[in-house]
The first five atom37 places (N, CA, C, CB, O) and aatype in JSON, in Angstrom:
{
  "aatype": [20, 20, 20, 20, 20, 20, 20, 20, 20, 20, 20, 20, 20, 20, 20, 20, 20, 20, 20, 20, 20, 20, 20, 20, 20, 20, 20, 20, 20, 20, 20, 20, 20, 20, 20, 20, 20, 20, 20, 20, 20, 20, 20, 20, 20, 20, 20, 20, 20, 20, 20, 20, 20, 20, 20, 20, 20, 20, 20, 20, 20, 20, 20, 20, 20, 20, 20, 20, 20, 20, 20, 20, 20, 20, 20, 20, 20, 20, 20, 20, 20, 20, 20, 20, 20, 20, 20, 20, 20, 20, 20, 20, 20, 20],
  "atom_mask": [
    [1, 1, 1, 1, 1],
    [1, 1, 1, 1, 1],
    [1, 1, 1, 1, 1],
    [1, 1, 1, 1, 1],
    [1, 1, 1, 1, 1],
    [1, 1, 1, 1, 1],
    [1, 1, 1, 1, 1],
    [1, 1, 1, 1, 1],
    [1, 1, 1, 1, 1],
    [1, 1, 1, 1, 1],
    [1, 1, 1, 1, 1],
    [1, 1, 1, 1, 1],
    [1, 1, 1, 1, 1],
    [1, 1, 1, 1, 1],
    [1, 1, 1, 1, 1],
    [1, 1, 1, 1, 1],
    [1, 1, 1, 1, 1],
    [1, 1, 1, 1, 1],
    [1, 1, 1, 1, 1],
    [1, 1, 1, 1, 1],
    [1, 1, 1, 1, 1],
    [1, 1, 1, 1, 1],
    [1, 1, 1, 1, 1],
    [1, 1, 1, 1, 1],
    [1, 1, 1, 1, 1],
    [1, 1, 1, 1, 1],
    [1, 1, 1, 1, 1],
    [1, 1, 1, 1, 1],
    [1, 1, 1, 1, 1],
    [1, 1, 1, 1, 1],
    [1, 1, 1, 1, 1],
    [1, 1, 1, 1, 1],
    [1, 1, 1, 1, 1],
    [1, 1, 1, 1, 1],
    [1, 1, 1, 1, 1],
    [1, 1, 1, 1, 1],
    [1, 1, 1, 1, 1],
    [1, 1, 1, 1, 1],
    [1, 1, 1, 1, 1],
    [1, 1, 1, 1, 1],
    [1, 1, 1, 1, 1],
    [1, 1, 1, 1, 1],
    [1, 1, 1, 1, 1],
    [1, 1, 1, 1, 1],
    [1, 1, 1, 1, 1],
    [1, 1, 1, 1, 1],
    [1, 1, 1, 1, 1],
    [1, 1, 1, 1, 1],
    [1, 1, 1, 1, 1],
    [1, 1, 1, 1, 1],
    [1, 1, 1, 1, 1],
    [1, 1, 1, 1, 1],
    [1, 1, 1, 1, 1],
    [1, 1, 1, 1, 1],
    [1, 1, 1, 1, 1],
    [1, 1, 1, 1, 1],
    [1, 1, 1, 1, 1],
    [1, 1, 1, 1, 1],
    [1, 1, 1, 1, 1],
    [1, 1, 1, 1, 1],
    [1, 1, 1, 1, 1],
    [1, 1, 1, 1, 1],
    [1, 1, 1, 1, 1],
    [1, 1, 1, 1, 1],
    [1, 1, 1, 1, 1],
    [1, 1, 1, 1, 1],
    [1, 1, 1, 1, 1],
    [1, 1, 1, 1, 1],
    [1, 1, 1, 1, 1],
    [1, 1, 1, 1, 1],
    [1, 1, 1, 1, 1],
    [1, 1, 1, 1, 1],
    [1, 1, 1, 1, 1],
    [1, 1, 1, 1, 1],
    [1, 1, 1, 1, 1],
    [1, 1, 1, 1, 1],
    [1, 1, 1, 1, 1],
    [1, 1, 1, 1, 1],
    [1, 1, 1, 1, 1],
    [1, 1, 1, 1, 1],
    [1, 1, 1, 1, 1],
    [1, 1, 1, 1, 1],
    [1, 1, 1, 1, 1],
    [1, 1, 1, 1, 1],
    [1, 1, 1, 1, 1],
    [1, 1, 1, 1, 1],
    [1, 1, 1, 1, 1],
    [1, 1, 1, 1, 1],
    [1, 1, 1, 1, 1],
    [1, 1, 1, 1, 1],
    [1, 1, 1, 1, 1],
    [1, 1, 1, 1, 1],
    [1, 1, 1, 1, 1],
    [1, 1, 1, 1, 1]
  ],
  "atom_positions": [
    [[-11.18, -9.7, -10.38], [-10.99, -9.83, -8.94], [-9.67, -9.18, -8.55], [-11.03, -11.33, -8.52], [-8.65, -9.35, -9.23]],
    [[-9.7, -8.44, -7.46], [-8.49, -7.79, -6.97], [-7.86, -8.63, -5.87], [-8.81, -6.37, -6.47], [-8.55, -9.15, -4.99]],
    [[-6.56, -8.75, -5.91], [-5.8, -9.45, -4.88], [-5.3, -8.44, -3.85], [-4.61, -10.23, -5.5], [-5.14, -7.26, -4.16]],
    [[-5.07, -8.92, -2.64], [-4.54, -8.06, -1.58], [-3.02, -8.21, -1.53], [-5.18, -8.41, -0.19], [-2.49, -9.32, -1.58]],
    [[-2.33, -7.07, -1.43], [-0.87, -7.05, -1.37], [-0.4, -6.19, -0.21], [-0.27, -6.53, -2.69], [-1.04, -5.21, 0.17]],
    [[0.75, -6.59, 0.35], [1.48, -5.75, 1.3], [2.7, -5.24, 0.54], [1.89, -6.54, 2.62], [3.46, -6.03, -0.03]],
    [[2.88, -3.92, 0.54], [4.01, -3.31, -0.16], [4.89, -2.64, 0.89], [3.54, -2.27, -1.24], [4.43, -1.82, 1.68]],
    [[6.16, -3.01, 0.89], [7.14, -2.38, 1.79], [7.91, -1.34, 1.0], [8.1, -3.44, 2.41], [8.51, -1.64, -0.03]],
    [[7.88, -0.1, 1.49], [8.54, 1.01, 0.81], [9.58, 1.62, 1.75], [7.5, 2.08, 0.35], [9.22, 2.13, 2.81]],
    [[10.84, 1.57, 1.38], [11.88, 2.22, 2.15], [11.93, 3.7, 1.79], [13.24, 1.56, 1.9], [12.28, 4.07, 0.67]],
    [[11.57, 4.55, 2.76], [11.55, 5.99, 2.55], [12.22, 6.62, 3.78], [10.07, 6.54, 2.33], [11.54, 6.92, 4.75]],
    [[13.53, 6.81, 3.74], [14.24, 7.34, 4.91], [13.61, 8.61, 5.47], [15.69, 7.61, 4.55], [13.37, 9.57, 4.74]],
    [[13.34, 8.6, 6.78], [12.78, 9.76, 7.47], [11.31, 10.01, 7.28], [13.5, 10.94, 7.04], [10.8, 11.02, 7.76]],
    [[10.6, 9.13, 6.58], [9.18, 9.36, 6.3], [8.36, 9.55, 7.57], [8.61, 8.21, 5.49], [7.41, 10.33, 7.59]],
    [[8.72, 8.85, 8.63], [7.97, 8.94, 9.88], [8.16, 10.26, 10.61], [8.36, 7.83, 10.77], [7.49, 10.51, 11.61]],
    [[9.06, 11.09, 10.14], [9.29, 12.4, 10.75], [8.36, 13.47, 10.17], [10.74, 12.82, 10.57], [8.36, 14.61, 10.63]],
    [[7.57, 13.1, 9.16], [6.63, 14.04, 8.55], [5.55, 14.43, 9.54], [5.99, 13.42, 7.29], [5.1, 13.62, 10.35]],
    [[5.12, 15.69, 9.47], [3.96, 16.13, 10.23], [2.72, 15.83, 9.4], [4.06, 17.66, 10.58], [2.81, 15.21, 8.34]],
    [[1.56, 16.26, 9.89], [0.3, 15.97, 9.19], [0.31, 16.53, 7.77], [-0.88, 16.53, 9.97], [-0.19, 15.88, 6.85]],
    [[0.85, 17.72, 7.58], [0.91, 18.33, 6.24], [1.78, 17.5, 5.31], [1.44, 19.78, 6.33], [1.45, 17.32, 4.14]],
    [[2.89, 17.0, 5.83], [3.77, 16.16, 5.01], [3.1, 14.86, 4.61], [5.05, 15.86, 5.76], [3.22, 14.43, 3.46]],
    [[2.39, 14.23, 5.55], [1.67, 12.99, 5.24], [0.54, 13.26, 4.24], [1.11, 12.36, 6.53], [0.27, 12.44, 3.38]],
    [[-0.11, 14.41, 4.37], [-1.15, 14.81, 3.41], [-0.56, 14.91, 2.01], [-1.79, 16.17, 3.82], [-1.16, 14.42, 1.05]],
    [[0.6, 15.52, 1.9], [1.25, 15.68, 0.6], [1.61, 14.33, -0.01], [2.51, 16.55, 0.73], [1.43, 14.12, -1.21]],
    [[2.11, 13.41, 0.82], [2.43, 12.06, 0.33], [1.17, 11.36, -0.16], [3.11, 11.23, 1.43], [1.18, 10.7, -1.2]],
    [[0.09, 11.49, 0.59], [-1.18, 10.86, 0.21], [-1.69, 11.41, -1.11], [-2.23, 11.07, 1.3], [-2.22, 10.67, -1.93]],
    [[-1.53, 12.71, -1.32], [-1.98, 13.33, -2.57], [-1.23, 12.75, -3.76], [-1.8, 14.85, -2.52], [-1.83, 12.46, -4.8]],
    [[0.07, 12.59, -3.63], [0.88, 12.01, -4.71], [0.38, 10.61, -5.04], [2.39, 11.97, -4.32], [0.22, 10.25, -6.21]],
    [[0.14, 9.81, -4.01], [-0.35, 8.45, -4.22], [-1.73, 8.46, -4.87], [-0.41, 7.69, -2.89], [-1.98, 7.71, -5.82]],
    [[-2.62, 9.31, -4.37], [-3.98, 9.37, -4.92], [-3.99, 9.83, -6.38], [-4.85, 10.3, -4.09], [-4.79, 9.35, -7.17]],
    [[-3.11, 10.76, -6.73], [-3.01, 11.2, -8.13], [-2.64, 10.03, -9.03], [-1.96, 12.35, -8.26], [-3.2, 9.87, -10.12]],
    [[-1.68, 9.2, -8.59], [-1.28, 8.02, -9.37], [-2.43, 7.02, -9.45], [-0.03, 7.35, -8.74], [-2.66, 6.42, -10.5]],
    [[-3.14, 6.83, -8.35], [-4.26, 5.89, -8.34], [-5.35, 6.3, -9.33], [-4.86, 5.79, -6.94], [-5.91, 5.45, -10.01]],
    [[-5.64, 7.59, -9.42], [-6.66, 8.07, -10.37], [-6.28, 7.72, -11.81], [-6.85, 9.59, -10.24], [-7.15, 7.4, -12.62]],
    [[-5.0, 7.77, -12.11], [-4.54, 7.43, -13.47], [-4.71, 5.95, -13.77], [-3.08, 7.82, -13.64], [-4.87, 5.57, -14.94]],
    [[-4.68, 5.11, -12.75], [-4.76, 3.66, -12.94], [-6.19, 3.13, -12.9], [-3.94, 2.96, -11.9], [-6.43, 1.98, -13.26]],
    [[-7.13, 3.93, -12.46], [-8.53, 3.52, -12.45], [-8.8, 2.38, -11.49], [-8.95, 3.13, -13.82], [-8.23, 2.31, -10.4]],
    [[-9.67, 1.49, -11.89], [-10.14, 0.41, -11.01], [-9.16, -0.76, -10.9], [-11.46, -0.1, -11.51], [-9.48, -1.75, -10.24]],
    [[-8.0, -0.66, -11.52], [-7.0, -1.75, -11.45], [-6.36, -1.89, -10.08], [-5.93, -1.52, -12.48], [-5.78, -2.92, -9.76]],
    [[-6.46, -0.82, -9.25], [-5.75, -0.8, -7.98], [-6.46, 0.11, -6.99], [-4.29, -0.35, -8.17], [-7.0, 1.15, -7.37]],
    [[-6.46, -0.28, -5.71], [-7.06, 0.52, -4.64], [-6.11, 0.54, -3.44], [-8.46, -0.04, -4.24], [-5.54, -0.49, -3.09]],
    [[-5.95, 1.69, -2.83], [-5.16, 1.82, -1.62], [-6.09, 1.61, -0.43], [-4.44, 3.2, -1.55], [-7.11, 2.3, -0.32]],
    [[-5.78, 0.68, 0.45], [-6.6, 0.42, 1.63], [-6.13, 1.31, 2.78], [-6.55, -1.08, 2.03], [-6.9, 2.12, 3.29]],
    [[-4.88, 1.16, 3.19], [-4.27, 2.02, 4.2], [-2.78, 1.69, 4.28], [-4.96, 1.83, 5.59], [-2.3, 0.76, 3.64]],
    [[-2.06, 2.49, 5.08], [-0.62, 2.28, 5.23], [-0.22, 2.51, 6.68], [0.16, 3.22, 4.3], [-0.85, 3.27, 7.41]],
    [[0.86, 1.84, 7.06], [1.48, 2.01, 8.36], [2.81, 2.71, 8.14], [1.67, 0.64, 9.1], [3.65, 2.24, 7.37]],
    [[3.02, 3.84, 8.81], [4.23, 4.62, 8.62], [5.12, 4.43, 9.84], [3.89, 6.13, 8.4], [4.7, 4.67, 10.97]],
    [[6.36, 4.01, 9.6], [7.37, 3.92, 10.64], [8.43, 4.98, 10.33], [7.99, 2.47, 10.73], [8.27, 5.75, 9.39]],
    [[9.48, 5.03, 11.09], [10.48, 6.08, 10.89], [11.01, 6.11, 9.47], [11.62, 5.89, 11.86], [11.1, 7.18, 8.86]],
    [[11.38, 4.94, 8.93], [12.05, 4.9, 7.63], [11.36, 4.01, 6.59], [13.44, 4.43, 7.82], [11.94, 3.73, 5.54]],
    [[10.14, 3.58, 6.88], [9.42, 2.7, 5.94], [7.94, 2.99, 5.98], [9.69, 1.22, 6.25], [7.4, 3.5, 6.96]],
    [[7.29, 2.64, 4.88], [5.83, 2.64, 4.82], [5.42, 1.23, 4.41], [5.28, 3.74, 3.79], [5.93, 0.68, 3.44]],
    [[4.5, 0.65, 5.15], [3.93, -0.66, 4.83], [2.5, -0.42, 4.37], [3.99, -1.65, 6.06], [1.64, -0.03, 5.16]],
    [[2.26, -0.65, 3.08], [0.97, -0.33, 2.47], [0.16, -1.58, 2.2], [1.18, 0.46, 1.18], [0.71, -2.62, 1.83]],
    [[-1.13, -1.47, 2.37], [-2.06, -2.53, 2.0], [-2.82, -2.03, 0.77], [-3.05, -2.9, 3.19], [-3.46, -0.98, 0.81]],
    [[-2.73, -2.79, -0.31], [-3.39, -2.43, -1.56], [-4.2, -3.61, -2.06], [-2.36, -1.98, -2.62], [-3.87, -4.77, -1.8]],
    [[-5.26, -3.31, -2.79], [-5.98, -4.29, -3.6], [-5.61, -3.97, -5.04], [-7.56, -4.24, -3.35], [-5.7, -2.82, -5.47]],
    [[-5.2, -4.99, -5.79], [-4.77, -4.74, -7.17], [-5.0, -5.98, -8.01], [-3.29, -4.34, -7.21], [-5.07, -7.1, -7.52]],
    [[-5.13, -5.73, -9.32], [-5.3, -6.84, -10.27], [-4.11, -7.79, -10.23], [-5.49, -6.31, -11.69], [-4.26, -9.01, -10.28]],
    [[-2.91, -7.2, -10.14], [-1.69, -8.01, -10.19], [-0.51, -7.16, -9.73], [-1.45, -8.57, -11.63], [-0.65, -5.97, -9.45]],
    [[0.65, -7.79, -9.66], [1.86, -7.1, -9.23], [2.22, -5.98, -10.2], [3.03, -8.09, -9.11], [2.75, -4.94, -9.79]],
    [[1.94, -6.17, -11.49], [2.24, -5.14, -12.48], [1.52, -3.83, -12.16], [1.85, -5.62, -13.9], [2.1, -2.76, -12.34]],
    [[0.29, -3.9, -11.69], [-0.46, -2.69, -11.32], [0.19, -2.0, -10.12], [-1.93, -3.03, -11.0], [0.25, -0.77, -10.06]],
    [[0.68, -2.78, -9.17], [1.37, -2.21, -8.01], [2.66, -1.53, -8.46], [1.69, -3.31, -6.96], [2.97, -0.43, -8.01]],
    [[3.4, -2.17, -9.34], [4.64, -1.58, -9.86], [4.37, -0.3, -10.67], [5.39, -2.6, -10.73], [5.14, 0.65, -10.6]],
    [[3.28, -0.29, -11.41], [2.92, 0.9, -12.19], [2.57, 2.06, -11.26], [1.74, 0.59, -13.15], [2.94, 3.2, -11.52]],
    [[1.86, 1.76, -10.18], [1.57, 2.81, -9.2], [2.87, 3.36, -8.62], [0.67, 2.26, -8.07], [3.02, 4.57, -8.47]],
    [[3.81, 2.48, -8.29], [5.1, 2.92, -7.75], [5.82, 3.82, -8.76], [5.98, 1.71, -7.39], [6.41, 4.83, -8.38]],
    [[5.78, 3.45, -10.02], [6.45, 4.25, -11.05], [5.8, 5.63, -11.18], [6.4, 3.51, -12.41], [6.49, 6.65, -11.23]],
    [[4.47, 5.65, -11.24], [3.76, 6.92, -11.41], [3.9, 7.84, -10.19], [2.29, 6.65, -11.67], [3.99, 9.06, -10.34]],
    [[3.93, 7.25, -9.0], [3.98, 8.05, -7.78], [5.41, 8.43, -7.41], [3.34, 7.3, -6.64], [5.63, 9.42, -6.69]],
    [[6.37, 7.66, -7.89], [7.76, 7.91, -7.5], [8.12, 7.29, -6.17], [8.01, 9.38, -7.45], [9.23, 7.5, -5.67]],
    [[7.22, 6.52, -5.58], [7.5, 5.83, -4.33], [8.1, 4.47, -4.64], [6.22, 5.68, -3.47], [7.68, 3.81, -5.59]],
    [[9.08, 4.02, -3.87], [9.63, 2.69, -4.11], [8.62, 1.6, -3.73], [10.94, 2.5, -3.32], [7.73, 1.82, -2.91]],
    [[8.78, 0.46, -4.34], [8.02, -0.74, -3.95], [9.06, -1.83, -3.76], [6.91, -1.15, -5.03], [9.21, -2.72, -4.61]],
    [[9.79, -1.75, -2.64], [10.92, -2.63, -2.4], [10.53, -4.1, -2.33], [11.62, -2.24, -1.13], [11.21, -4.96, -2.88]],
    [[9.43, -4.37, -1.65], [8.92, -5.73, -1.54], [7.42, -5.7, -1.76], [9.28, -6.36, -0.15], [6.71, -4.91, -1.13]],
    [[6.94, -6.55, -2.65], [5.5, -6.68, -2.91], [5.14, -8.13, -2.6], [5.13, -6.29, -4.41], [5.65, -9.06, -3.22]],
    [[4.24, -8.32, -1.64], [3.89, -9.66, -1.18], [2.39, -9.88, -1.32], [4.34, -9.88, 0.28], [1.59, -9.09, -0.82]],
    [[2.01, -10.95, -2.0], [0.61, -11.34, -2.12], [0.13, -11.89, -0.77], [0.41, -12.4, -3.24], [0.8, -12.73, -0.17]],
    [[-1.02, -11.42, -0.31], [-1.61, -11.91, 0.94], [-2.46, -13.13, 0.63], [-2.45, -10.79, 1.64], [-3.35, -13.08, -0.22]],
    [[-2.19, -14.23, 1.32], [-2.96, -15.46, 1.12], [-4.2, -15.53, 1.99], [-2.08, -16.66, 1.4], [-5.21, -16.12, 1.6]],
    [[-4.14, -14.93, 3.18], [-5.27, -14.97, 4.11], [-5.11, -13.84, 5.11], [-5.37, -16.34, 4.84], [-4.01, -13.33, 5.32]],
    [[-6.22, -13.46, 5.71], [-6.22, -12.47, 6.77], [-6.81, -13.13, 8.0], [-7.03, -11.19, 6.37], [-7.89, -13.72, 7.95]],
    [[-6.09, -13.04, 9.11], [-6.6, -13.59, 10.37], [-6.54, -12.49, 11.43], [-5.78, -14.84, 10.81], [-5.8, -11.52, 11.3]],
    [[-7.35, -12.67, 12.48], [-7.36, -11.76, 13.61], [-7.77, -12.57, 14.84], [-8.32, -10.54, 13.37], [-7.96, -13.78, 14.72]],
    [[-7.93, -11.95, 15.99], [-8.26, -12.71, 17.19], [-9.57, -13.5, 17.1], [-8.34, -11.79, 18.35], [-9.74, -14.48, 17.81]],
    [[-10.48, -13.09, 16.23], [-11.75, -13.81, 16.11], [-11.65, -15.05, 15.22], [-12.82, -12.89, 15.57], [-12.59, -15.85, 15.16]],
    [[-10.54, -15.22, 14.55], [-10.39, -16.35, 13.62], [-10.54, -17.69, 14.34], [-9.04, -16.29, 12.92], [-11.04, -18.65, 13.75]],
    [[-10.12, -17.78, 15.59], [-10.19, -19.05, 16.31], [-11.63, -19.55, 16.47], [-9.54, -18.91, 17.67], [-11.84, -20.74, 16.7]],
    [[-12.59, -18.66, 16.37], [-14.01, -19.04, 16.56], [-14.64, -19.58, 15.29], [-14.8, -17.84, 17.04], [-15.73, -20.14, 15.33]],
    [[-13.96, -19.42, 14.16], [-14.51, -19.88, 12.88], [-14.19, -21.35, 12.71], [-13.95, -19.04, 11.69], [-13.02, -21.75, 12.77]],
    [[-15.2, -22.14, 12.51], [-15.01, -23.6, 12.34], [-15.62, -24.02, 11.01], [-15.65, -24.41, 13.53], [-16.64, -23.47, 10.58]],
    [[-14.99, -24.98, 10.38], [-15.51, -25.49, 9.09], [-16.69, -26.4, 9.3], [-14.42, -26.24, 8.32], [-17.25, -26.92, 8.34]]
  ]
}
C-alpha cells in the first residue's frame, strides 16, 4: 500500500521558470521515478516563486528521500497525509 505525502522543496527562483524550464525539471523527476519503480508515484506539484509543494504516493519516507537523492531536488519537509477533505466532505455522514 502506498501512503500519500506532501513534500516541501525549497528551490530559489523555481517559479520564474518558463514552460521549457518546468519541462526539464519534470524530466529529471521522472527519470528518478523510473529508477525507483512502483515504490513511488508523483501525483502533481504546486510551484511558487521559491518552493515546490509535491504530492507523492510512496511506500515510505525512505522512498521519498531516495527520489530526492536521485533527482537532486531537496526534500526539506516530508509530511504524511492522514486524510483528504474538500468542500463535499461535509455531505459524507457515517
